[in-house]
C-alpha positions, 0 to 999 in steps of 0.5 A, a space after each residue: 573555493 568550493 563550487 556554490 550550490 545551484 539555486 535554479 534547476 530544470 526541475 525542483 521537487 518538494 518531497 523525497 518519498 517514492 514519487 519524489 525520488 522517482 521523478 528526480 532520478 528519471 528527470 536526471 536520466 533524461 538530462 535535466 538538472 534536478 533539485 530534491 527538497 527533503 526535510 527528513 530522509 529520502 525514501 519517505 514514509 514507505 521506506 522508513 515507517 510504512 511499506 518496508 518496515 511493516 513487511 519486515 514485521 510480517 515476515 517475522 510473523 510468518 517465521 513465528 507461524 512456521 515455528 508454531 505449526 512446524 510439527 504438522 510438517 514433521 518439523 518439531 520446532 517450538 515457538 518460545 517467545 518473540 524478542 522484539 529487540 531482535 525483530 526491530 534490529 532485523 527490521 531496521 537493518 533492512 531499512 538501513 541497507 535500502 536507505 544507504 543504497 538510495 543515498 548512493 543513487 541520489 549522488 550517482 544520478 547527480 540530484 542536488 539534495 536540499 535538506 530542510 523544510 520546503 515551502 512553495 513561495 511562487 509559481 516557480 520557487 521553493 524556499 528552504 531554511 530562508 534560501 530561495 530555489 527556483 525551477 522551470 518546473 516544480 513537482 509537489 510530492 509531500 506524501 501523507 501522514 497517519 490520520 486520527 479521528 476528530 477528538 481522538 488524541 494519539 498518546 500513550 496506549 493510543 497509537 498509529 502505525 508510526 508508534 506501533 512500528 517502534 514498540 519494543 514489546 508485543 502487546 498481550 491484547 490489541 484493539 485495531 480501529 479500522 479494517 483497511 490495509 494497515 489495520 489488517 496487516 498489524 492485526 495479522 502481525 500481532 496475532 502471529 506474535 501471540 496477541 489477542 486482537 479485535 478489529 473494529 470497522 465501521 463499514 460492513 466488511 474488512 478491506 472494504 475497497 476490495 471485491 466483496 468476495 475477497 472481504 468475506 474470504 478474509 473474514 473467514 480466514 481471520 475467524 479461523 485464526 481467531 482474530 476477532 472483528 466488529 463490523 458495521 459499528 462505529 467507534 465512540 470513545 476511548 479511556 486510558 488506564 494504567 493497565 490498558 484501554 477501554 474502547 466504547 462503540 456506538 452500539 454500547 459494546 465496551 472492549 478492553 485491551 493493552 493498546 488501541 491502534 488507530 488505522 483509519 487511513 492516511 491524510 495528505 501532507 499539504 497543510 502550511 506548505 504554501 500550495 493554496 496561496 499559490 493558487 493550487 486547487 485543493 479538496 479536503 487537503 488533496 491537490 487536484 490535478 488533470 490526468 497528466 498530473 498538472 495542477 493547472 498552475 504554471 508548470 507545477 505538477 503533483 504526485 503520490 499520496 497528495 493526489 486523490 486516489 490510491 495511496 500506494 508507494 508504487 503508484 507514486 513511483 510510477 507517477 513520478 516517472 510519468 511527470 519527469 518524462 512529460 516535463 522532458 518532452 516525452 508523451 507517456 501514456 496516462 496512468 489508469 488508476 484501476 489498473 494499479 496493482 493492490 496487495 494487502 500483506 496479511 495472512 492470508 494475502 489479498 491481491 487485486 488489479 482492475 475492476 471489482 465485479 460490482 464496478 464492472 457491472 456498473 460500468 458495462 451492465 449486469 448482462 455484459 459481465 461474467 465472473 469465475 472463481 478458481 479455488 486454490 484447493 486444486 493447486 498443488 503448491 497451495 496444498 503444499 503451503 497449506 493455504 486456502 483461497 481462490 483466484 476470481 476473474 471478472 471479464 466482459 462477456 466475449 471480451 477482455 478480463 477486467 479484474 483479477 482478485 486473489 486470496 491466499 498465502 503469497 498470492 501477492 507474488 501473482 499480481 505481476 501477471 495479473 496486471 499484464 492481463 488486465 492492462 493489455 486487455 487479454 481475453 481468457 483465450 489469450 492466457 489459457 495457452 500460456 504455460 504456467 510452471 508446475 508446481 507453482 501457485 502461478 498455475 492457478 492463474 492459468 487454470 482460472 483462465 482455462 476455466 473461464 475460456 470454457 475448458 476447465 481441467 483441474 476444476 469442476 465444470 
């Protein structure tokens, strides 16, 4: 007789995305029995229709730009066309390889994968397809979905990132509703693929959660790329025709294009899952927790996009590890939200960690904060790549660096050192003596700290 499926675990996790599977793997590593409930595919939004496939598109877009611009480097290439069937095949190949590896890890970690839609039915129980599973501890990790606006139906030529990732043609023109991370990334891809793009953002700037100098820098870069945008104006309505969409704005402007991408953020996937019925505190669909991610109900924790804060896969991943270690009896340090690295992978890239200058002044006082910008014009590798941008440092006077903000091609690769600097509360004088290899963009990080420490070399005093 085959061994029966376990019905009780040390830890039962609802949702197999970045936060859920990280909790499962770490808990198993620490000797706990683990059940992981997933109705679709392990890896969640990030792997299957979020971070990974969009970055594959962005890499294809970079290759397109390189072909288009090759002549100025003496490489006489031409861009004939974009074959979306092949682009999608490449994109799916990346996803499939990572998914296969993740499936192997689930088995290797001896995590019991419970396939099906799960509902919280008790303080220690989840029901899946009529079967009841119990556990000493439960982690809610059900992720997020692409939001729309009230009355704005996602159908036909009106789409979210979910449908945009499946497109088999490049639109000749597109309107992007929302200038946050998802909006500017798709705008960047479509422009590189040859589309005319207009972004509509109700707030005064693109990537409005970033330091204002990054937003303004990205706006300048997008103007140079001939990506249009309308800022500080709200969407009013959309009409679909046989050939495209007509989008009306509250200021009376009417825009026409092939498609409308709705990228107004992601909502928590918590409806109808039994959370409120079991006493889990909610706010606008988000699960409320303490700093240790405990919901206040029994031994129920929550991680990832359903917890208020940054909706980033690596945040959920780290929260999953944190909760698993907490349940196993360790005492991990709570995650500091401001010190979570943030990268927007458009061209040019936007990367940041820590406090914006305005937030630092709000917390520490105007007179206690200073900021410095180091222009990538002084960086050899950036000149080789042909990118413009800067690194901005925010520090407490006579104290640590509390924010690093970057704009330029490939600057997301610098976020690791930036995170260490902010998280370990390094002073500019601590970073300035570190050796940064030449010629790399990473040198710009060292040069910026040299300048803030009062000894600029490749920068004007």
